[in-house]
N, C-alpha and C positions, 0 to 999 in steps of 0.2 A: 087737606092738604089749603096752606097758605098762599094765593094766590093774588094778596092786595097789591099793588102797586102805586107808587107815592110819584107822581109829576111836581119835582119841586122848580115853579118856574112854569107859568102856563104861556110865553108870547105865545108867539105866529106860529113854530116849530114846534114845540111843546103841543098847543093843541090840533096840528096838522096831524102827531102821529099818533094822538087820544081821538081824536075823530073818525082817522082808519078802523081804530079798533073799536070801537063802539060801532060803525056799523059791518066789522063782522063778527056781531056777536058777543064780545064780553062786559060781566054784566059789569055795570056802572057800579053798584056795589062794594066791588073790588077795585072800586078808584079812588084817591086822593091828589085833590092838585092845591099848591100851594101859592099864592099872589100878594102882594104889598100892600095892593088898594081895597077896601071892600065890596068895591061898586062889581071889582071886576069879580073879585068871587061870588058878588051874586052873579053876575052874566054867567059863569061856567054853569052855574049849580045853576041856573033853568032850562040854558039851551040843552048841556048833555045831562044828569038828573045824578052829577056827582056832590061827594063831598068835594066844596072848595074852602080851601081856611086863610085869612088873609094878616095880612105882618100887622095889616093896621090896629087889628080885635087883638091877637095873640105872639109878638115877637119870638114865643118855639114853636111856633107854624110849623118851620121845618121840620125840626128836632121831630115833634108829635107825629109826621106823618109819616120820619120816614122810622117812626121804630116802630116795628111790627110787622114792615113790611117787605114782601121776599124780593120785591127789584126794585131798585130808589132810580129815574129817571132825571138826571141835572139839566135842567133847561133851561136856563140863565144865559144870558151876555158871555165870551170869555173872558172882560175882567173879572167875571164875580165869583166864579168856580171855585176859585181860592180858597178867598173864605167861605163858602158854601158850603166846601169840603171839609174842612177844620170844624165849620160849626156844626154839622150832622154827626160827627164820625163818633161818639160815643157813645151814640144813637142804634148803633148800625149792630142788628146780627154776625154773628161771622161771616154766615154764607147768606145777608143779602149783598145779590148784586146789584154793584154801584154804574149806570149807564150814563155815558155823557155823551148831549148831542152840540156839545161846542164847540167849534168849526176853532181849529190853529192849536186846542189845547191836549198836547201829550197825553198821555195815558201814564209816563212815570212821574209826569207833574200831579197825577192827579192822586195814582199811588202815593206817593211820599206826603199827601195830605190828611191823609190816611191809616186806620188803626194797617198793622204790619200784617199778611196774609189778605184782605181783600178782596174780593173779584172786582175787575172793573174790565170796561165794555166801554172802546170806543165809538162811534158812531156819527154816521153823516146820512143822514136822512135829506130828503127836498121836501117842497110843499106839495107838491101833487098829493103827499099822503094822503092829505086828508079824505080824498077822495077815493083812496087806497090804490091810489096808482103810481106810488112813490116809488121811488128809485132810499133802499137804506141797506151804508153799507156797514161794518162790523169786523172791528181785531179784535181779537179777543189779551186780555192782559199776561202780566208773569201767572197771578195766581189762580187764573179763570180755568175751571174747568170743563171740559165737554159735552158735557150732561150740562152747565152755567151757560155755556157760550150758547147752547139747541134749544134753553129754557127763553134764553135772549133773541134769536131768532123766529121763533114760535112765535112769543108777543107781538115783533115786529111786523112779519109777514103779513099783522091786519091794512099794514101801511102800506104794500109795496113789497115790493121782491128784491129780498135779503141777497146780498153780494156779503160773500167776507176775503176779504184778503189782508195783505202786509200791511201799518200801521206806515211806514213810510210811501208807503202809496195813496194813502185821506186825499195830500194837497191834490192830487194830479186828477183823481175819484172828483172834490170838490165844484174844481174847475168848470168839469165838464156838465156831473148831473147836479150837484151843491148848486151852482149858480149858474147851471143851464138852463130853469125856467125861464126865470131873469130873459135868457136869450130870445128864444120864442116872445117872450110877448112885448119884445124890440122888436124880431123882424113886424109882426104882429101893427103895433104905431107906423113903421116906418112904409107899411105896405097903404096903409085907412092913410098917410098922409099924401105917397104914390097919386090915389085911387081920388083925393079931392084935387091934387096937380092935374089931372088926368082930367079931370070937368064934373066928377061925382059930386052931388050930395055929400055933407060931410057922416050923416049920421049911417046911410051907407055905405058907405066906402066903410065905415070903422063895423057896422053888420057883415061884411066880406071878409075884411082879412077877419076879423076875428073866427068864423064859423070854416072858412079857406081853412088856418093854424089846426083847426081845434078837429077837425074832419080829418087833415092828414094825420094827426095824431090815432088819430082811431085806426087807420088803416099802416100807418107802423106799426102798433101795438097788439096787430095779426102776429100769430104763428110763424115764422118763418120768416117776418120781412127782411125786406136788407131795401135799405136809402136808397142804394148805388137801382137798383131795378124798378123799385118805383117811379127817381129820376128817367127813368131811361125811358120809360112806360108811360110817364104825359107830354115826354119832347121827341117830336116829329118832328124827322127831316125835314129842313128848312120850314117849322113853322116859329108861331107866335113864340112858343117856349125856350125853342134851343135858343133863340136872338134872344132872350133875355135872359139865360144860362152867359152867352158865351158873353154880354155886358158885365155878369156879375164875377167869371172872371180874367176880364182885362180890367177889371176893378178893385182884383187882387181879392175879390170878399175871406177868398180858402186863405189864404195867408192872414186875414182882418180875424180870423175866425182862434187861428190857431196863436196870436199876439195877446187876443182877449186872451184863450182858458191859460195862458200862460201869466199874462198877469197878474191875473186868479190865483195862480199857482203861491207866484212868486210872493204874493202878497197876505198868504194863510202864512209862511214859509218865516216871513217876515213877526206879524204877528205871534208866532209860537217864540220867536227870542222876545219879543215882547215882555211877554209873559214866564218866559225863563227863570 
């Protein structure tokens, strides 16, 4: 059985998925990655024990990686997806599953650039995938069979929780889970800055913010965890936390977060139109 998986482009997102897969036991011998620079190829090969091919050394690296692979994961920036799809089309077997992690590039756009009938799956992962704690959405294309979709789910499950959604919901999901890790990091930054303002040493304040946000995340990851219930459990009546939450609400924090998510989803839709 062909188990080879090709990562075409191995930036932060594709490497996050790759790292999760390897941590879950995927054989490095079944993985090949392509990058532009030779030093990046050497870095990936050394760090992960996989085959990595640089475009500097072989301009046909994407074709070589795609040929004979059961699954091809497109990991270049959205603006480069069209050229990459055109480049590899002739190297794909009819049943090779093409998985795109590119934000804002639609299934229809990718299918139009590949051989007719090529199975395509659009995904939206997030960076905690490199720890096996990510969220990855999957949306099957026109020619993707249930068996092919399941194979992709099984591969991506190593990176975290896999959720199947209709493509029209991808932008909304991206605004929550795709961009979401940055929101958590932004909160940690703000907490650390607030600690310094209150007189804490900067290094200590950063550690407190970092470990608190990470610890709260572990609590949320417990089976059946509910953020509202967890918040209420920490918020004693007339206590310090209640006063802080009241200040957040008075400042419009819930609405600001919703505005940010809407802005992220709208930007994804804009990029899709620009790339169309």
